[in-house]
Every structure is written in C-alpha cells, then in structure tokens.
BATOR-795803 format. One line per 10 residues: number of its first residue (from 1); their letters; for each residue x, z, y of N, C-alpha, C, O. Coordinates in steps of 0.1 Angstrom, whole numbers, plus 5000, padded with zeros to 4 digits. Each point is the difference from the previous one (the first is absolute). Example, Ala and Ser with C-alpha at 12.3 -4.5 7.8 and 13.67 -1.06 7.14 Angstrom:
! BATOR-795803
1) as) 5132:5078:4943:4991:5000:5012:5009:5000:5012:5010:5007:5000  4986:4986:5011:5009:5000:5011:4992:5008:5011:5005:5001:5011
This chain:
! BATOR-795803
1) mdvtaarrsf) 7430:3786:3272:4998:4996:4986:4987:4991:4999:4990:5004:5006  5011:4985:4988:4988:4992:4998:4990:5006:4990:5005:5005:4990  4983:4994:5013:4990:5006:4991:4989:4989:4998:4999:4991:5008  4994:5010:4981:4990:4990:4996:4989:5001:5011:4996:5011:5004  5000:4978:5000:4989:4999:5011:4988:5007:4994:4996:4998:4989  4998:5010:5020:4988:5008:4996:4988:4991:4998:4997:4992:5009  4996:5009:4980:4987:4993:4998:4990:5012:4999:4998:5006:4990  4996:4997:5021:4993:5012:5002:4985:4998:4998:4994:4990:5004  5000:5020:4990:4985:5001:4999:4997:5015:4998:5008:5008:4996  4980:4995:5008:4996:5014:5000:4996:5005:4986:4993:4992:4993
11) lcdigfwadr) 5012:5019:5003:4998:5005:4986:4993:5013:5000:5007:5011:5002  4980:4989:4997:4992:5012:5000:5004:5010:5011:5001:4995:5012  5001:5017:4985:5003:5010:5011:5015:5003:5000:5004:5010:5007  5004:4983:4985:5014:5003:5000:5007:4994:5012:5009:5007:5006  4988:4981:4997:5007:4993:5011:5002:4986:4998:4991:4993:4994  5020:5001:5010:5003:4986:4997:5010:4999:4989:5009:5008:4999  4990:4980:4994:5011:4998:4990:5008:4988:5005:4995:4991:5007  5017:5009:4988:5009:4989:5004:5011:5000:4989:5002:5009:4992  5005:4979:5006:5011:4999:4990:5010:5011:5002:5003:5008:4991  5002:4993:5021:5010:5011:5004:5002:4998:5015:5001:4989:5005
21) talheaashg) 5000:5022:5002:5001:4999:5015:5013:5007:5004:5007:5006:4993  4995:4992:5020:5012:5006:5007:4999:5015:4999:5010:5007:4999  4977:4998:5001:4998:5015:4999:5005:5005:4987:5006:5011:4999  4991:4982:4990:5004:5004:4987:5016:5000:4999:5006:5009:4995  5000:4981:5011:5014:4999:5000:5007:5011:5008:5009:5006:4995  4985:4997:5016:5006:5011:5009:4999:5013:4993:5009:5008:5000  4979:4995:4993:4998:5012:4993:5009:5001:4988:5006:5011:4998  4996:4978:4995:5008:5000:4988:5015:5003:5003:5007:5006:4992  4997:4989:5019:5015:5001:5004:5003:5012:5009:5011:5001:5004  4979:5007:4999:5002:5011:5009:5003:4997:5014:5006:5008:5007
31) ralqlkqlie) 4988:4981:4998:5003:4996:5014:4989:5006:5009:4990:4993:5003  5012:5020:5000:4989:5007:5007:4997:4994:5014:4989:4999:5004  5022:4997:5003:4998:4995:5014:4992:4987:4999:4990:4998:5008  5013:4993:4983:4993:4987:4998:4986:5003:4996:4990:4994:5005  5008:5016:4986:4987:5003:4996:4991:5005:5011:4988:4996:5002  5018:5013:5007:4993:5005:5011:4996:4989:5010:4988:5000:5005  5021:4990:4997:4996:4989:5009:4989:4991:4994:4992:4996:5008  5008:5002:4979:4990:4992:4994:4986:5007:5001:4990:4994:5002  5010:5019:4996:4988:5008:5001:4995:4999:5014:4988:4998:5002  5020:5004:5008:4996:5000:5014:4995:4986:5004:4993:4999:5010
41) sgasvnvvtv) 5012:4991:4983:4996:4987:5004:4986:4996:4993:4995:4989:5002  5000:5020:4990:4987:4998:4994:4999:4997:4986:4990:4997:4994  5022:5003:4999:5000:4997:4985:4992:5011:4993:5001:5012:5003  4991:4983:4987:4992:5009:4992:5008:5008:4990:5007:4994:4992  4993:5019:5009:5008:5009:4991:4994:5000:4986:5006:5004:4990  4981:4991:5008:4994:5000:4987:4999:4986:4994:4992:4997:4991  5017:4994:5014:5001:4987:4994:5006:5001:4985:5009:5008:4998  4985:4985:4993:5004:5001:4986:5005:4987:4995:4995:4989:5004  5014:5011:4986:5005:4988:4993:4989:4996:4989:4991:5008:4999  5012:4982:4994:4990:4995:4990:4999:5010:4989:4990:5001:4993
51) dnitplheac) 5020:5008:5005:4999:5010:4990:4997:5014:5006:5002:5011:4994  4993:4988:5018:4994:5012:5007:5010:5010:5005:4997:5012:5001  5015:4984:5001:5011:5008:5005:4999:5001:5015:5000:4989:5007  5000:5023:4999:5000:5001:5014:5014:5003:5006:5009:5004:4992  4993:4995:5021:5013:5005:5005:5003:5014:4997:5012:5004:4998  4978:5005:5001:5002:5014:4996:5005:5001:4986:5009:5008:4998  4986:4984:4993:5006:5000:4987:5015:4996:5000:5008:5007:4994  4995:4983:5014:5014:4996:5001:5009:5011:5005:5011:5002:4995  4984:5005:5016:5008:5010:5006:5003:5011:4990:5011:5006:5000  4979:4997:4992:5001:5011:4990:5009:4996:4988:5007:5008:4995
61) iqahpncarl) 4991:4980:5001:5008:4995:4988:5015:5000:5004:5008:5003:4991  4995:4994:5021:5014:4999:5004:5005:5013:5007:5011:5001:5005  4980:5010:4995:5003:5013:5005:5005:4999:5015:5010:5005:5004  4981:4990:5004:5002:5000:5015:4989:5008:5007:4990:4995:5004  5012:5018:4997:4990:5009:5006:4997:4997:5014:4988:5002:5004  5022:4993:5004:4997:4997:5014:4990:4989:5001:4991:5000:5009  5011:4990:4983:4991:4988:5000:4986:5005:4995:4990:4996:5005  5010:5012:4985:4987:5005:4994:4993:5008:5011:4987:4998:5001  5020:5010:5007:4993:5007:5011:4994:4991:5010:4989:5002:5005  5019:4988:4999:4994:4991:5010:4988:4993:4995:4990:4998:5008
71) lleagaqvdv) 5009:4998:4980:4989:4993:4994:4988:5010:4999:4989:4996:5004  5013:5016:4992:4989:5010:4999:4995:5003:5014:4988:5002:5001  5021:5000:5008:4995:5003:5014:4992:4989:5006:4991:5002:5008  5012:4986:4987:4992:4988:5005:4987:4997:4992:4993:4991:5003  5005:5018:4987:4987:4998:4993:5001:4994:4986:4990:4996:4995  5022:5004:4999:5001:4995:4987:4992:5008:4990:5000:5013:5001  4993:4981:4989:4992:5007:4991:5010:5007:4989:5008:4993:4994  4990:5020:5005:5010:5008:4992:4998:4998:4985:5010:5002:4993  4978:4994:5003:4998:5000:4985:4996:4986:4995:4995:4998:4989  5009:4991:5019:4997:4987:4995:5008:4997:4988:5012:5005:4998
81) rtihgstplc) 4982:4988:4992:5007:4998:4987:5004:4985:4999:4993:4991:5004  5018:5007:4989:5005:4987:4997:4991:4994:4988:4992:5007:4995  5010:4981:5002:4993:4994:4989:5002:5007:4987:4992:5000:4991  5019:5007:5008:5003:5008:4988:4995:5014:5001:5001:5008:4990  4994:4996:5021:4994:5013:5002:5009:5011:5006:4996:5011:5002  5016:4985:5002:5009:5010:5007:4996:5002:5014:4997:4991:5008  5004:5022:4996:4998:5004:5014:5014:5002:5006:5010:5001:4993  4990:5000:5021:5013:5002:5006:5006:5013:4995:5013:5001:4999  4979:5010:4997:5006:5012:4995:5006:4998:4987:5011:5006:4997  4983:4985:4994:5007:4997:4988:5014:4994:5003:5010:5003:4993
91) nacassslec) 4990:4987:5016:5013:4994:5004:5010:5009:5006:5012:4999:4996  4983:5011:5012:5010:5009:5006:5006:5009:4989:5012:5004:5001  4980:5000:4989:5005:5009:4989:5009:4991:4992:5011:5006:4995  4986:4982:5003:5009:4991:4991:5013:4998:5007:5010:4997:4993  4990:5003:5020:5013:4998:5008:5007:5013:5002:5011:5000:5007  4983:5011:4989:5006:5013:5002:5002:5004:5015:5010:5006:5004  4981:4989:5004:5001:5003:5015:4991:5012:5003:4988:4999:5002  5018:5012:4998:4993:5013:5004:4994:4999:5013:4989:5005:5003  5018:4989:5007:4994:4999:5014:4988:4991:5000:4990:5004:5006  5010:4985:4987:4988:4992:4999:4988:5007:4993:4989:4999:5005
101) vkllldygak) 5014:5008:4985:4990:5008:4992:4994:5010:5010:4987:5001:5000  5021:5007:5007:4994:5010:5009:4992:4993:5011:4989:5005:5003  5015:4984:5002:4993:4993:5010:4987:4995:4996:4990:5002:5006  5009:4992:4982:4988:4995:4994:4990:5012:4998:4988:4998:5002  5017:5013:4993:4991:5011:4997:4994:5006:5013:4989:5004:5001  5020:4996:5010:4995:5004:5013:4989:4991:5005:4991:5005:5007  5009:4983:4989:4989:4990:5004:4989:4999:4990:4991:4991:5000  5009:5019:4990:4988:5001:4991:5001:4991:4988:4989:4997:4994  5022:4999:5002:5001:4992:4988:4995:5007:4988:5002:5012:4998  4991:4981:4993:4995:5006:4987:5011:5003:4991:5008:4992:4996
111) vnpsltalta) 4993:5021:4999:5010:5004:4991:4997:4995:4986:5009:4997:4992  4978:5001:5005:4996:4996:4987:4991:4987:5001:4988:5001:4997  5018:4988:5006:4992:4988:5000:4997:4996:4986:5007:5003:4991  4981:4990:5007:4996:4997:4987:5010:4991:4993:5006:4991:5007  4997:5011:4980:5010:4992:4993:4995:4987:4995:4988:5000:4996  5020:4990:5003:4996:4988:4994:5010:4997:4989:5009:5008:4997  4989:4981:4996:5009:4996:4988:5014:4996:5005:5009:4998:4993  4992:5000:5021:5012:4994:5005:5008:5009:5009:5010:4996:5006  4985:5016:4996:5006:5009:5010:5000:5014:4994:4992:5004:4993  5018:5004:5012:5001:5014:4997:4997:5008:5012:4999:4995:5011
121) splheaciqg) 4998:5018:4987:4997:5009:5011:5013:5003:5008:5011:4998:4996  4987:5007:5017:5012:5004:5008:5008:5010:4992:5013:4999:5001  4981:5011:4992:5008:5010:4993:5007:4993:4988:5012:5004:4998  4982:4987:4995:5008:4992:4990:5012:4993:5006:5011:5001:4994  4987:4993:5018:5011:4993:5006:5012:5009:5004:5011:4997:4998  4985:5015:5007:5010:5010:5003:5008:5005:4988:5012:5002:5000  4980:4999:4989:5007:5005:4987:5009:4989:4994:5010:5003:4995  4986:4985:5007:5008:4988:4995:5014:5001:5007:5010:4998:4994  4989:5004:5019:5012:5000:5008:5008:5013:4999:5012:5000:5003  4981:5011:4993:5007:5012:4998:5003:5007:5013:5009:5009:5001
131) nveivklmia) 4982:4989:5009:5002:5006:5013:4992:5013:5000:4988:5000:5002  5019:5011:4995:4993:5013:4998:4993:5005:5013:4990:5007:4999  5016:4990:5013:4993:5004:5012:4987:4993:5002:4990:5007:5005  5009:4981:4992:4987:4993:5001:4991:5004:4989:4988:5002:5003  5017:5001:4986:4991:5006:4989:4994:5013:5005:4988:5002:4998  5020:5007:5007:4995:5012:5006:4989:4998:5010:4990:5007:5000  5013:4984:5009:4991:4997:5011:4986:4994:4995:4990:5004:5004  5011:4987:4986:4988:4995:4994:4992:5011:4993:4988:5000:5001  5019:5008:4992:4993:5011:4993:4993:5009:5010:4989:5004:4999  5019:5000:5012:4994:5009:5010:4989:4993:5007:4991:5007:5006
141) sgaqleaydv) 5008:4980:4995:4990:4993:5007:4987:4997:4991:4991:4994:5004  5010:5011:4983:4989:4999:4991:5000:4989:4990:4990:4995:4995  5022:4999:5002:5001:4990:4991:4995:5004:4986:5003:5012:4996  4990:4980:4997:4994:5003:4987:5011:4999:4990:5007:4990:4998  4996:5022:4995:5011:5001:4991:4997:4992:4987:5010:4996:4993  4978:5002:5004:4996:4993:4988:4995:4985:5002:4994:4994:4992  5009:5001:5020:4996:4986:5003:5006:4991:4989:5012:5001:4997  4980:4991:4998:5004:4992:4988:5003:4986:5003:4990:4992:5004  5022:5004:4995:5004:4986:5002:5000:4993:4986:5005:5005:4991  4990:4982:5009:4999:4994:4987:5013:4997:4993:5001:4998:4988
151) hfgpplhiac) 5010:5001:5021:5013:4997:4994:5008:5013:4997:5006:5001:4990  4993:5008:5019:5009:5012:4999:4992:5013:4995:5007:5009:4996  4980:4991:5005:4993:5012:4997:5001:5009:5012:5000:4995:5011  5000:5018:4987:5000:5010:5011:5014:5000:5007:5010:4996:4993  4992:5009:5019:5013:5001:5006:5010:5007:4992:5012:4996:5001  4985:5014:4992:5010:5008:4992:5007:4991:4990:5012:5001:4998  4980:4989:4996:5006:4991:4990:5011:4992:5007:5011:4998:4994  4986:4996:5017:5010:4991:5006:5012:5007:5006:5011:4995:5000  4987:5018:5005:5011:5008:5004:5009:5003:4989:5013:5000:5002  4982:5002:4986:5008:5003:4988:5007:4987:4996:5012:5000:4996
161) akghvdcvke) 4981:4989:5003:5005:4987:4996:5012:4996:5009:5009:4993:4995  4990:5010:5017:5011:4996:5010:5011:5011:5000:5010:4998:5007  4988:5013:4987:5010:5010:4999:5002:5009:5013:5011:5005:5003  4978:4996:5004:5001:5008:5013:4995:5014:4997:4988:5004:5002  5022:5005:4995:4996:5014:4996:4994:5007:5011:4991:5008:4998  5014:4991:5014:4995:5007:5012:4985:4997:5002:4992:5009:5003  5005:4978:4996:4986:4996:5001:4991:5006:4989:4989:5004:5003  5016:4996:4985:4993:5006:4989:4997:5015:5002:4989:5005:4998  5021:5002:5008:4999:5014:5002:4989:5002:5011:4992:5009:4998  5008:4983:5012:4990:5002:5011:4986:4997:4994:4990:5007:5004
171) llhaganvns) 5008:4983:4988:4987:4997:4994:4995:5011:4991:4989:5004:5001  5020:5001:4991:4996:5011:4991:4997:5013:5008:4990:5006:4996  5017:4997:5013:4997:5012:5008:4987:4999:5008:4993:5010:5003  5004:4977:5000:4987:4998:5008:4988:5000:4990:4989:5000:5005  5014:5000:4982:4988:5001:4991:4998:4987:4992:4989:4999:4993  5020:4992:5006:4998:4988:4992:4999:5004:4985:5007:5009:4996  4985:4984:4997:4998:5003:4986:5012:4994:4992:5002:4988:4999  5005:5022:4995:5013:4996:4993:4997:4992:4988:5008:4992:4995  4979:5009:4999:4997:4992:4988:4990:4989:5003:4992:4996:4991  5007:4999:5021:4991:4989:5003:5004:4988:4991:5012:4999:4998
181) vkfheialhh) 4979:4993:4998:5003:4990:4990:4997:4986:5006:4990:4997:5007  5019:4994:4989:4998:4985:5002:5005:4993:4987:5011:5001:4996  4979:4993:4998:5003:4993:4987:5006:5011:4990:5009:4997:4992  4986:5015:5009:5004:5011:4991:5014:5005:5004:5005:5010:4994  5001:4984:5016:5013:5005:5005:4998:5012:5009:4991:5000:5008  5018:5009:4992:5001:5010:5010:5013:4999:5008:5009:4992:4996  4992:5016:5014:5012:4999:5008:5013:5002:4992:5010:4995:5003  4989:5014:4987:5011:5003:4992:5006:4988:4993:5012:4999:4997  4979:4992:4999:5005:4987:4994:5010:4993:5009:5010:4994:4996  4986:5005:5017:5008:4993:5010:5013:5008:5002:5011:4994:5002
191) aarvemvdmi) 4989:5019:4999:5012:5008:5002:5009:4998:4988:5012:5000:5002  4982:4999:4986:5009:4997:4988:5006:4987:5001:5012:4998:4996  4981:4992:5009:5006:4986:5001:5012:5000:5009:5010:4993:4997  4989:5014:5014:5012:5000:5009:5010:5011:4996:5011:5001:5006  4986:5006:4984:5009:5010:4994:5006:5010:5010:5012:5002:5001  4979:5003:5007:5004:5010:5010:4996:5014:4996:4989:5004:5000  5021:5004:4996:4998:5013:4994:4993:5009:5010:4991:5008:4997  5014:4992:5016:4994:5009:5010:4985:4997:5002:4992:5009:5003  5004:4978:4996:4986:4996:5002:4992:5005:4988:4989:5004:5001  5017:4994:4987:4993:5005:4988:4998:5015:5000:4989:5005:4997
201) ellmefganv) 5021:5002:5007:4999:5015:5002:4989:5003:5010:4992:5009:4997  5007:4984:5014:4990:5003:5010:4986:4998:4995:4992:5008:5002  5006:4980:4991:4987:4997:4995:4996:5011:4989:4988:5004:5000  5021:5000:4992:4997:5010:4990:4996:5013:5006:4992:5007:4995  5015:4997:5016:4997:5012:5006:4986:5000:5006:4993:5011:5001  5002:4977:5002:4986:4999:5005:4990:4997:4989:4988:4997:5003  5016:5004:4984:4991:4999:4989:4998:4986:4994:4990:4998:4994  5020:4993:5007:4999:4987:4994:4999:5002:4985:5006:5008:4994  4986:4983:5000:4998:5000:4985:5011:4992:4993:5000:4987:5000  5010:5020:4995:5011:4993:4994:4996:4992:4987:5008:4991:4996
211) yasdnldrkp) 4980:5012:4999:4996:4993:4988:4990:4988:5003:4996:4994:4990  5002:5003:5022:4990:4990:5004:5005:4986:4995:5012:4997:5001  4979:4995:4993:5003:4987:4995:4994:4989:5008:4988:5002:5004  5019:4988:4999:4994:4989:5008:4993:4990:4991:4997:5003:4988  4999:4985:5018:4992:4991:4992:5008:4993:4989:4994:4993:4992  5019:5009:5008:5009:4995:4989:5003:5012:4990:5008:4998:4991  4985:5013:5011:5002:5012:4991:5014:5005:5001:5006:5005:4990  5000:4994:5022:5013:5005:5003:5000:5012:5009:4993:5000:5010  5014:5010:4986:5002:5012:5008:5011:4998:5010:5008:4991:4999  4993:5018:5012:5010:4998:5010:5014:4999:4993:5008:4992:5005
221) vdyttpaspa) 4995:5017:4986:5014:4999:4994:5003:4987:4993:5012:4997:4999  4978:4995:4997:5002:4987:4994:5006:4990:5010:5004:4989:4996  4995:5014:5017:5005:4991:5010:5014:5004:5005:5006:4994:5009  5000:5016:4985:5014:5004:5003:5010:4994:4991:4997:4997:4988  5015:5003:5016:5011:4996:4991:5004:5012:4991:5002:5011:5005  4998:4986:4982:5003:5011:4990:5013:5007:5004:5010:4994:5004  4990:5019:4996:5012:5009:5003:5003:5001:5015:5010:5006:5003  4982:4987:5005:5003:5001:5014:4995:5014:5005:4992:5006:4993  5012:4998:5019:4995:5013:5006:4985:5000:5001:4994:5011:4997  5000:4978:5007:4985:5000:5001:4994:5002:4986:4990:5007:4999
231) htclrfyern) 5015:4986:4991:4995:5001:4987:5001:5014:4995:4991:5006:4994  5021:5000:5008:5002:5014:4995:4990:5010:5007:4995:5009:4994  5003:4988:5019:4991:5009:5008:4986:4999:4994:4994:5011:4998  5001:4977:5000:4986:4999:4995:4999:5005:4986:4990:5006:4997  5020:4992:4995:4999:5006:4986:5000:5015:5001:4993:5007:4992  5014:4999:5017:5000:5014:5002:4986:5005:5003:4995:5010:4994  4998:4983:5015:4987:5005:5004:4990:4997:4989:4990:5008:4998  5012:4982:4994:4991:4998:4988:5002:5011:4990:4990:5004:4994  5022:5001:5005:5002:5011:4989:4998:5014:5005:4999:5009:4992  5001:4993:5021:5000:5013:5006:4988:5001:5010:5001:4994:5011
241) plslqqlcri) 4988:5012:4986:4989:5001:5009:5004:5007:5012:5009:5009:5000  4983:4989:5011:5003:5007:5013:4997:5015:4998:4992:5004:4992  5016:5004:5016:4998:5014:4999:4986:5004:5006:4994:4992:5007  5002:5020:4990:4987:5005:5005:5001:5001:5015:4990:4997:5007  5021:5006:4999:5002:5001:5014:4998:4986:5006:4993:4999:5011  5013:4991:4983:4998:4986:5006:4985:4995:4998:4995:4994:5009  4999:5010:4980:4986:4996:4998:4991:5007:5010:4990:4994:5005  5013:5018:4999:4993:5007:5010:5001:4993:5014:4990:4999:5007  5022:4997:4996:5003:4993:5012:4992:4987:5001:4994:4997:5010  5006:4996:4979:4992:4987:5000:4985:5003:5002:4994:4992:5007
251) tvrlrlgtka) 5001:5018:4986:4986:5004:5002:4997:5003:5014:4989:4996:5005  5019:5012:5002:4998:5003:5014:5000:4988:5008:4991:4999:5009  5018:4992:4989:5000:4987:5008:4987:4993:4998:4994:4995:5010  5001:5003:4978:4988:4993:4997:4988:5007:5006:4991:4993:5005  5009:5020:4994:4988:5007:5005:4999:5000:5015:4989:4999:5006  5022:5004:5001:5000:5001:5014:5002:4987:5008:4997:4999:5012  5009:4992:4981:5002:4986:5007:5008:5001:5012:5010:5007:5001  4987:4984:5009:5008:4998:5012:4999:5012:5009:5008:5002:5009  4982:5007:4990:4999:5012:5009:5007:5012:4994:4998:5011:5005  5010:4987:4985:5005:5012:4993:5009:5009:5009:4998:5012:5000
261) seaigqldvs) 5011:4982:5007:5009:5008:5009:4992:5009:5009:5003:5012:5002  4987:4982:5004:4991:5007:5010:4992:5011:4993:4999:5012:5004  4996:4985:4984:4992:5010:4992:5008:5011:4995:4996:5012:5001  5016:4985:4994:5009:5011:4995:5004:5010:5011:5001:5012:4997  5001:4983:5015:5004:5008:5011:4989:5010:5004:5003:5010:5006  4985:4988:4990:4989:5009:5004:4996:5009:4989:4991:5009:5002  5016:4991:4986:4996:5008:4989:5006:5015:5003:5011:5002:5004  4980:5008:4992:5004:5013:5001:5006:5005:4987:4994:5006:4992  5019:4990:5005:5006:5003:4988:5014:5006:5002:5005:4999:5012  5002:5006:4978:5013:5005:5002:5010:4990:5004:4998:4988:4998
271) hrihsylqhc) 5013:5016:5008:5010:4991:5005:5006:4992:4988:5003:4988:5002  4998:5018:4986:5006:4993:4989:4991:4989:4995:5004:4989:4998  4983:5014:5002:4990:4989:4996:5000:4989:5010:4999:4988:4997  5000:5017:5016:5000:4990:5011:5012:4991:4999:4999:4988:5002  5013:5017:4996:5012:4993:4999:5000:4990:4989:5004:4988:5001  4990:5016:4987:4999:4992:4989:4991:4988:5002:5003:4988:4997  4985:5015:5010:4991:4989:5003:5005:4990:5010:4998:4988:4998  5010:5017:5012:5006:4991:5009:5010:4991:4994:5002:4989:5004  5004:5016:4985:5010:4993:4993:4994:4987:4994:5007:4990:4997  4980:5010:5000:4993:4989:4994:5002:4988:5009:4999:4988:4995
281) yhpaslqrdt) 5003:5014:5018:5000:4988:5009:5014:4999:5007:5002:4991:5008  5006:5019:4989:5013:5000:5007:5010:4991:4992:5000:5001:4988  5008:4990:5019:5010:4992:4993:5009:5007:4990:5004:4994:4991  4999:5019:5012:5008:5007:4991:4994:5002:4986:5007:5003:4991  4980:4996:5009:4993:5002:4987:5002:4987:4991:4996:5001:4988  5009:4988:5018:5001:4988:4992:5012:4999:4991:5007:4990:5000  4996:5021:4993:5011:5001:4991:4994:5007:4987:4993:5010:5001  5011:4985:4988:4994:5006:4988:5005:5014:4998:5012:5004:5002  4978:5005:4994:5003:5014:4997:5008:5001:4988:4999:4992:4990  5010:5017:5009:5008:5002:4988:4997:5013:4994:5005:5004:4990
C-alpha cells in the first residue's frame, strides 16, 4: 500500500513525526508480520502523524492486540496522547478490545489520564460502548468514578444515556454517586429519556432523587412519554416514598462506600442482620420491597 512520504523531524521526547508511515498502516490493518519486519529493520515505533497518532494508537483503535504487543515490546510509549488528548488506553476502551486494555495496563498505562475538552476518560469510553467487562476492569484498576467529562459529565451519566444497564449497575455497586450533577441533570434524567424502567428502578434503589430538576426546570418524569411504563414508574416513585428498609439500605451504601462488603463480613452481628446488610449490595436486593 502506498503511503505518504515521511517528512520527518524530531519532536521533543516523543519521537519523530511524519504524515503517515508503513508502520501506521501495518498496525492499523493488523499486519503483525509486516509490523515485526519493519521494527526489526529499524523503524521508530514512536513515530507520530501530524495529529500525534502513533502506531500504538492505530493498533488499539482497530483492536489488534498482537500488533499492540509488538509495539510495546519494542518500546512504544504507552501513554502518548493524540492532538485531541486520547491515549492508547482510551482507544482500546473505545474499540471494546479487552485484550488491548489488559495489555496496556500490564505496561503501566494510566487509568486516569487528565481530561481535555476533546477527549473522555477510558472509563467513559467503556461506558459509551457498554462493555461491562472493560468497565469492571477499569473500576478494579482504580478508575475515577466521578471523572468529569465536559460533554458527558461522569461515567454514570453516559452509561444511562446509552442505555447500558449492566454498566450502570457496576458503577453504582462500585460507589458512583447516583445524584451527581451536570447542568443540574442527574443520571435519572438520562434513564427517563431512554425510557428504561429497569434502569429507573435500579437508580431509585440506590437513592436517585426523583424530584431533581435540571436547568430547564424539568424533572425526570418530564422526559418520558405520558402513560408509558417509564412515566408510570416515575409517577409511582413521586407519589410513594421509599420504605424505611430501602432508606436504610441507601444509608448503608453511602456510609460504607466501596468497602462495604468487606466491612459487613467482619461485623459481629446476628445472622439475620448480617444477611440484611449483605442484601444492600447483593443484586437480589435490586427489587422494590412490597
């Protein structure tokens, strides 16, 4: 494949820049053998395009873990950023490549790169795609649950907006703030827009404020279709306050945070109380008490 001739110059400590090289093409198309030959012939693995994209970015964008491994083993910089601020880990999460994500983490990729106006965090990208396994891995690796993206707000918001219930559940169980605000919107506003009753129920179980108003003075129910199941569900919660049992569960979650399961297991309490407290974090508890 013909590529634009390289116009190379040294760029700080990143490496060389060029319009686009054979190395970029090989990484982008998953041509591991060609990539290996180029590296062995002396091609710089840290060559960047004019928008600062490296071959490692290309391999991760296109979900080619074998190519990513070859580049990393040859010294590719794991956290180099494009002109828009994306790191290879952001790209791997955006392409839903669990193998690339694991590989980058093994090589020390930053789970929480600083956010810019043009890029989202790796956790945001995983929530956008709805890849619950990557979301779990990002959380376990220390991803900031309240990382604030200028477009999406916190990860919980975008997971709700995209309708990814499993990702919402993982974020909430990990301790994400159910009432975190962006432009006065909370996650429940997004769940109402997509009219997903199971997501609305889940958020309510974790203490979402059904009366919250956004910057247009609209409550979540105002974004649902009248008489729809989502509308009926939200109206029910508006008219019927949570039970004392549910309020207790919410308080336990807020007080104990992400260490709750471990802390509860160490308490010297009766089996009945222990079972009740464990229910605060058990998926079976995510159904409204009657």
